[in-house]
C-alpha positions as CSV (number, residue, x, y, z in Angstrom):
1,X,0.0,0.0,0.0
2,X,1.3,3.4,-0.8
3,X,1.6,6.2,1.7
4,X,1.8,9.2,-0.5
5,X,0.9,11.7,2.3
6,X,3.3,10.5,5.0
7,X,5.4,13.7,4.9
8,X,2.5,16.2,4.8
9,X,1.9,19.4,6.8
10,X,2.2,17.9,10.3
11,X,5.6,16.3,9.6
12,X,6.9,19.5,8.0
13,X,6.1,21.4,11.2
14,X,8.4,19.2,13.2
15,X,11.2,19.1,10.8
16,X,11.8,22.7,9.7
17,X,9.0,24.9,8.6
18,X,8.9,25.6,4.9
19,X,12.1,23.9,3.7
20,X,12.7,23.8,0.0
21,X,16.3,23.6,-1.3
22,X,17.7,20.8,-3.4
23,X,21.1,20.0,-4.8
24,X,21.3,19.8,-8.5
25,X,21.8,16.5,-10.2
26,X,22.0,15.3,-13.8
27,X,18.8,16.1,-15.6
28,X,17.0,14.8,-18.6
29,X,17.5,16.8,-21.8
30,X,15.3,19.9,-22.1
31,X,16.0,23.2,-23.9
32,X,16.5,26.3,-21.8
33,X,18.3,29.1,-23.6
34,X,16.8,32.0,-21.6
35,X,17.3,31.6,-17.9
36,X,15.4,34.8,-17.1
37,X,12.4,33.6,-19.0
38,X,12.5,30.2,-17.4
39,X,12.8,31.8,-14.0
40,X,9.8,34.1,-14.7
41,X,7.8,31.1,-15.9
42,X,8.6,29.2,-12.7
43,X,7.7,32.3,-10.6
44,X,4.4,32.7,-12.3
45,X,3.5,29.1,-11.6
46,X,4.6,29.5,-8.0
47,X,2.6,32.6,-7.3
48,X,-0.4,31.2,-9.1
49,X,-0.1,28.0,-7.0
50,X,0.1,25.9,-10.2
51,X,2.2,23.3,-8.5
52,X,1.9,20.4,-11.0
53,X,3.2,22.8,-13.7
54,X,6.0,24.0,-11.4
55,X,7.1,20.5,-10.5
56,X,7.2,19.6,-14.2
57,X,10.1,22.1,-14.5
58,X,12.2,20.3,-11.8
59,X,15.2,18.1,-12.6
60,X,15.0,14.4,-11.8
61,X,16.5,14.7,-8.4
62,X,14.1,17.5,-7.3
63,X,11.2,15.4,-8.5
64,X,12.3,12.3,-6.6
65,X,12.8,14.2,-3.3
66,X,9.6,16.2,-3.4
67,X,6.3,14.6,-4.2
68,X,3.5,16.9,-5.5
69,X,1.8,16.7,-2.1
70,X,4.9,17.6,-0.2
71,X,5.7,20.4,-2.6
72,X,2.3,21.9,-2.5
73,X,2.0,21.9,1.2
74,X,5.4,23.4,1.8
75,X,5.1,26.2,-0.7
76,X,1.6,27.1,0.6
77,X,2.9,27.3,4.1
78,X,5.9,29.3,3.1
79,X,4.0,31.8,1.0
80,X,1.3,32.2,3.7
81,X,3.9,33.6,6.0
82,X,4.7,36.3,3.5
83,X,1.1,37.4,2.8
84,X,-0.4,38.3,-0.6
85,X,1.9,38.7,-3.5
86,X,2.1,42.1,-5.2
87,X,4.7,43.7,-7.5
88,X,7.5,41.7,-9.1
89,X,10.7,43.5,-9.9
90,X,13.2,42.9,-12.7
91,X,15.3,39.7,-12.4
92,X,18.9,39.7,-11.5
93,X,21.0,37.1,-13.3
94,X,24.3,35.6,-11.9
95,X,26.0,32.3,-12.4
96,X,27.2,29.5,-10.1
97,X,29.5,27.5,-12.4
98,X,27.2,26.2,-15.2
99,X,24.1,26.9,-13.2
100,X,22.2,30.2,-13.8
101,X,20.9,31.9,-10.7
102,X,17.9,34.1,-11.4
103,X,16.5,36.2,-8.6
104,X,13.2,38.2,-8.5
105,X,12.3,40.8,-5.9
106,X,8.7,40.3,-4.9
107,X,6.6,42.6,-2.7
108,X,4.2,40.7,-0.4
109,X,1.6,42.2,1.9
110,X,3.7,41.3,5.0
111,X,7.3,41.5,3.7
112,X,9.6,41.8,0.7
113,X,11.3,38.7,-0.4
114,X,13.8,37.8,-3.2
115,X,12.8,34.5,-4.8
116,X,15.8,32.7,-6.4
117,X,15.7,29.9,-9.0
118,X,18.8,27.9,-9.8
119,X,18.5,26.8,-13.4
120,X,20.6,24.2,-15.1
121,X,21.9,24.5,-18.7
122,X,19.1,22.0,-19.6
123,X,16.6,24.6,-18.5
124,X,15.4,22.5,-15.5
125,X,15.1,23.8,-12.0
126,X,17.8,22.5,-9.5
127,X,16.8,24.6,-6.5
128,X,14.4,27.3,-5.3
129,X,15.3,29.7,-2.4
130,X,13.7,32.5,-0.5
131,X,16.0,35.3,0.7
132,X,15.6,38.6,2.4
133,X,15.0,41.5,0.0
134,X,18.2,43.3,1.0
135,X,20.5,40.3,0.9
136,X,23.0,40.3,-1.9
137,X,22.7,37.5,-4.4
138,X,25.0,34.8,-3.3
139,X,27.4,33.2,-5.9
140,X,26.8,30.0,-4.0
141,X,24.0,28.8,-1.7
142,X,26.2,28.2,1.2
143,X,29.5,29.7,2.4
144,X,32.0,28.0,4.6
145,X,31.7,28.9,8.3
146,X,34.3,31.4,9.6
147,X,35.5,28.9,12.2
148,X,36.3,26.3,9.6
149,X,39.9,25.8,8.6
150,X,40.2,23.9,5.3
151,X,43.9,23.2,6.0
152,X,43.0,21.4,9.2
153,X,41.0,18.5,7.7
154,X,40.3,16.6,4.6
155,X,37.1,15.1,3.2
156,X,36.4,11.7,1.8
157,X,33.3,10.5,0.0
158,X,32.0,7.3,1.5
159,X,29.0,4.9,1.2
160,X,27.0,3.8,4.3
161,X,25.0,0.6,4.5
162,X,24.2,-1.9,1.8
163,X,21.6,-2.8,-0.7
164,X,18.8,-1.8,-1.2
165,X,19.4,1.3,1.0
166,X,23.0,2.4,0.3
167,X,23.6,6.0,1.3
168,X,26.2,8.5,0.1
169,X,28.1,10.3,2.8
170,X,31.1,12.6,3.6
171,X,33.7,11.8,6.2
172,X,35.8,14.8,7.4
173,X,39.1,13.7,9.0
174,X,41.4,16.0,10.9
175,X,45.0,16.6,9.6
176,X,47.7,14.8,11.5
177,X,48.1,11.4,13.1
178,X,45.0,9.6,14.4
179,X,43.2,7.7,15.5
180,X,40.6,10.5,16.2
181,X,37.5,10.8,18.2
182,X,34.5,11.0,15.8
183,X,30.9,12.2,15.7
184,X,28.1,10.8,13.6
185,X,25.4,13.3,12.6
186,X,21.8,12.1,12.6
187,X,19.2,14.2,10.9
188,X,15.9,15.7,11.9
189,X,12.7,14.4,10.1
190,X,11.9,15.0,6.5
191,X,14.1,14.3,3.4
192,X,17.3,15.8,4.6
193,X,20.6,15.7,2.7
194,X,23.9,15.0,4.4
195,X,24.4,18.7,5.1
196,X,20.9,19.1,6.6
197,X,20.5,21.9,4.1
198,X,17.9,24.6,4.6
199,X,18.2,27.2,1.9
200,X,21.5,29.1,2.4
201,X,22.1,27.2,5.7
202,X,23.8,23.8,6.1
203,X,23.7,22.8,9.8
204,X,25.6,19.6,9.4
205,X,28.2,21.0,7.0
206,X,28.9,23.8,9.5
207,X,29.3,21.2,12.3
208,X,31.6,19.0,10.2
209,X,34.0,21.8,9.3
210,X,33.9,23.3,12.8
211,X,34.5,20.0,14.7
212,X,37.1,18.6,12.2
213,X,39.0,21.9,12.3
214,X,39.5,21.2,16.0
215,X,40.6,17.6,15.8
216,X,37.3,15.6,15.7
217,X,36.3,13.5,12.7
218,X,32.7,13.8,11.5
219,X,30.5,11.6,9.4
220,X,27.4,12.9,7.7
221,X,25.3,11.1,5.2
222,X,22.2,11.5,3.1
223,X,19.0,10.5,4.8
224,X,17.1,7.5,3.4
225,X,13.9,9.5,2.8
226,X,16.0,11.9,0.7
227,X,17.9,9.3,-1.3
228,X,15.0,6.9,-1.7
229,X,12.0,9.2,-1.5
230,X,9.9,7.3,-4.0
231,X,10.7,3.8,-2.6
232,X,10.0,5.0,1.0
233,X,6.6,6.4,0.0
234,X,5.5,2.9,-1.0
235,X,6.2,1.2,2.3
236,X,4.9,1.4,5.8
237,X,8.1,2.6,7.4
238,X,8.8,3.2,11.0
239,X,11.4,5.2,13.0
240,X,13.7,2.2,12.5
241,X,13.6,2.4,8.7
242,X,13.7,6.2,8.7
243,X,16.5,6.8,11.1
244,X,17.7,4.0,13.4
245,X,19.0,1.4,11.0
246,X,21.1,3.8,9.0
247,X,22.6,5.4,12.2
248,X,23.6,1.9,13.3
249,X,25.2,1.2,9.9
250,X,27.1,4.5,10.2
251,X,28.5,3.5,13.6
252,X,29.6,0.1,12.3
253,X,31.2,1.8,9.3
254,X,33.1,4.2,11.5
255,X,34.6,1.4,13.6
256,X,36.3,0.0,10.5
257,X,38.0,3.2,9.5
258,X,41.7,3.3,10.3
259,X,41.7,7.0,11.2
260,X,39.0,6.6,13.8
261,X,39.3,5.5,17.4
262,X,36.6,2.8,17.7
263,X,36.1,3.4,21.4
264,X,35.6,7.2,20.9
265,X,32.6,7.4,18.5
266,X,29.8,9.7,19.5
267,X,26.3,10.2,18.1
268,X,24.8,13.6,17.5
269,X,21.1,13.8,16.9
270,X,19.3,16.9,15.8
271,X,15.5,17.2,16.4
272,X,14.1,13.8,15.5
273,X,17.6,12.4,15.4
274,X,17.9,13.3,19.1
275,X,14.5,11.8,19.8
276,X,15.7,8.5,18.3
277,X,19.2,8.7,19.9
278,X,18.4,6.7,23.1
279,X,17.1,3.8,21.0
280,X,20.2,4.0,18.7
281,X,22.6,4.1,21.6
282,X,20.8,1.3,23.5
283,X,20.8,-1.0,20.5
284,X,24.4,-0.2,19.4
285,X,25.8,-0.6,22.9
286,X,29.3,0.7,22.0
287,X,28.9,4.5,21.6
288,X,31.2,6.7,23.7
289,X,28.4,9.2,24.2
290,X,25.4,11.0,22.7
291,X,24.8,14.7,21.9
292,X,21.2,15.9,21.7
293,X,20.5,19.1,19.7
294,X,17.0,20.4,20.1
295,X,15.8,16.9,20.7
296,X,12.0,16.5,21.3
297,X,11.2,14.5,24.4
298,X,7.4,14.7,23.9
299,X,5.0,13.0,21.4
300,X,4.6,14.5,17.9
301,X,1.0,15.6,18.5
302,X,2.1,17.8,21.4
303,X,4.8,19.4,19.3
304,X,2.4,20.2,16.5
305,X,-0.2,21.7,18.8
306,X,2.4,24.0,20.4
307,X,3.8,25.0,17.0
308,X,0.4,25.8,15.6
309,X,-0.6,27.9,18.6
310,X,2.8,29.8,18.4
311,X,2.4,30.6,14.7
312,X,-1.2,31.8,15.4
313,X,0.0,33.9,18.3
314,X,2.8,35.5,16.3
315,X,0.5,36.2,13.3
316,X,2.2,33.9,10.9
317,X,-0.9,31.9,10.6
318,X,-4.3,33.7,10.1
319,X,-6.8,32.9,12.7
320,X,-9.0,30.9,10.4
321,X,-6.1,28.8,9.1
322,X,-4.9,28.2,12.7
323,X,-8.3,27.1,13.8
324,X,-8.6,24.8,10.8
325,X,-5.3,23.2,11.7
326,X,-6.3,22.8,15.3
327,X,-9.6,21.2,14.3
328,X,-7.7,18.8,12.1
329,X,-5.2,18.0,14.8
330,X,-8.0,17.2,17.2
331,X,-9.4,14.6,14.8
332,X,-6.0,13.1,13.9
333,X,-5.1,12.9,17.6
334,X,-8.3,10.9,18.2
335,X,-7.2,8.5,15.5
336,X,-3.8,8.2,17.0
337,X,-5.1,7.3,20.4
338,X,-7.3,4.6,18.8
339,X,-4.4,2.9,17.0
340,X,-3.8,-0.7,18.0
341,X,-1.3,-3.3,16.7
342,X,-3.9,-5.9,15.9
343,X,-6.6,-3.5,14.6
344,X,-7.5,-2.4,11.1
345,X,-5.9,1.0,11.4
346,X,-6.1,3.9,8.9
347,X,-3.0,3.8,6.7
348,X,-1.9,7.4,7.5
349,X,-2.5,9.5,10.7
350,X,-0.9,12.9,11.3
351,X,0.7,12.6,7.9
352,X,2.7,9.4,8.9
353,X,2.2,5.7,8.4
354,X,0.2,4.2,11.3
355,X,3.1,1.7,11.7
356,X,5.4,4.6,12.5
357,X,3.1,6.0,15.1
358,X,2.5,2.6,16.7
359,X,6.3,2.1,16.9
360,X,6.7,5.1,19.1
361,X,3.3,5.1,20.8
362,X,4.7,4.0,24.1
363,X,8.2,5.2,23.6
364,X,9.6,7.6,26.2
365,X,13.0,8.8,25.1
366,X,13.8,10.3,28.5
367,X,13.2,7.0,30.3
368,X,15.5,5.1,27.9
369,X,18.1,7.9,28.2
370,X,18.0,7.5,31.9
371,X,19.1,3.9,31.6
372,X,22.2,4.8,29.5
373,X,25.5,5.0,31.4
374,X,27.5,6.8,28.7
375,X,28.0,10.6,28.8
376,X,25.0,12.6,27.4
377,X,25.1,16.2,26.3
378,X,21.9,18.2,25.8
379,X,22.0,21.5,23.8
380,X,19.0,23.8,23.3
381,X,18.4,27.1,21.6
382,X,16.1,29.3,23.8
383,X,14.6,30.9,20.7
384,X,13.6,27.6,19.2
385,X,9.8,27.4,18.6
386,X,9.8,24.0,17.0
387,X,11.4,22.0,19.8
388,X,11.5,24.3,22.8
389,X,11.8,24.7,26.5
390,X,9.1,22.2,27.4
391,X,11.1,19.4,25.8
392,X,14.4,20.6,27.3
393,X,12.9,20.9,30.8
394,X,11.5,17.4,30.4
395,X,14.9,16.0,29.6
396,X,16.4,17.8,32.6
397,X,13.7,16.6,35.0
398,X,14.0,13.0,33.9
399,X,17.8,13.0,34.2
400,X,18.1,15.1,37.4
401,X,20.8,13.5,39.5
402,X,22.4,11.7,36.6
403,X,26.1,12.6,36.7
404,X,26.5,11.5,33.1
405,X,24.1,14.2,31.8
406,X,25.1,17.8,30.9
407,X,22.8,20.5,29.8
408,X,23.5,23.8,28.0
409,X,21.1,26.3,26.6
410,X,21.7,29.4,24.5
411,X,19.6,32.6,24.7
412,X,20.0,33.8,21.2
413,X,19.8,30.6,19.1
414,X,17.0,29.1,17.1
415,X,16.2,25.5,16.0
416,X,19.1,25.6,13.6
417,X,21.4,26.8,16.4
418,X,21.9,30.0,14.5
419,X,21.9,33.3,16.3
420,X,19.1,35.9,16.0
421,X,17.1,38.5,17.9
422,X,13.5,38.6,19.1
423,X,11.0,35.8,18.7
424,X,12.0,33.2,16.1
425,X,9.7,33.0,13.1
426,X,9.7,30.7,10.0
427,X,10.8,33.6,7.8
428,X,14.0,33.8,9.8
429,X,15.2,30.6,8.1
430,X,15.6,32.6,4.9
431,X,18.5,34.4,6.4
432,X,21.9,32.8,5.8
433,X,23.9,32.1,8.9
434,X,26.1,29.5,10.6
435,X,25.8,27.2,13.6
436,X,27.0,29.2,16.6
437,X,30.8,28.9,17.4
438,X,29.7,28.5,21.0
439,X,27.9,25.3,20.2
440,X,31.0,24.0,18.3
441,X,33.2,24.9,21.2
442,X,31.0,23.3,23.8
443,X,30.8,20.0,21.9
444,X,34.6,19.9,21.5
445,X,35.2,20.7,25.1
446,X,32.7,18.0,26.2
447,X,34.3,15.4,24.0
448,X,37.9,16.1,25.0
449,X,36.9,16.3,28.7
450,X,38.8,13.7,30.7
451,X,35.6,12.2,32.1
452,X,34.3,11.6,28.5
């Protein structure tokens, strides 16, 4: 049975609201001699909400990663935060290698945004980005973090796991003589690439360069739901297939690398990755420690409720839309509570396969974390509205008195651990930034601490 709606609106809220950025891949032949005209055509489809026509312009990789349902929901949520579209300015054209970068200034009723289309020589779209109106057009989507030192590490492309779910990855290895301590990066929900890319931001790429510049090896890999989106949409997957199995394969891979100290391998889970981390650590049994970044400790339905209320309170969601979502959430939560392993369950609840929800129905990550004897580090941005203080407080309460647990929070950081001011809003993710150097430093200090 197919589960075409498993990554719909509810799942998007947990992952990162309104993400849409994809890395270009080889595309099928298509004529595209005028990038500005192609970009304007794509913009017209976007603003008119003609999503099937817009998706038809994507390259093959873009189409595989984003189903029409996921694409439609994500763009509608993104654009609703900007308000009603008005005037469109003249396009600016730059190039990133062979890719044309076409940017249109658009005036919305709530803000001004530059909408950028990356267009391959074939004429197909490789990426779409939303940027602040006053931001300069970047020659590339992402810039290396200032704390990264390219001379201090090298990168190696690797493959994680085996058929039928082989995953591409990147291993950054510090310069000098090993073996080195290492960190495995585990993604949040949704079809994340190895860098956990969000427009101009790459959380995992920042961490890899920052940590490896300071003597710690880092493995990051493409998530299964990104690399095999079409295949995953056709199975009733659980948290195991989405996250756990590949993290275990990554740990096994790292123990075989000659540059890595097998007894000093740590797991770092962001958002859903942190939620799954106690299960991964308990099953692996050999990790040196676990790092939790904005890890939710509560069930999904509670997170979605809090996020919806927050977006309504801050005016991102109109009152009618917020109420519609709350009404839908109430119905879906009722279905969730009625799920039983032996029953005839609806195939999809809260935008996820019923099997996924049954798998975690009685899962308490804080209780399992409390049974781990390895060092645990919890990091939380205090401006995070996606996974916030309620979850962080719950971790602290459950692990009070556990000498192996360390907790740090940062007043100015959001869900991406990027600095900002005021209340965090979805539109903030448009702004390019980097993971805070304080976070990088705290992780390094914790790993090299004699007790760890």
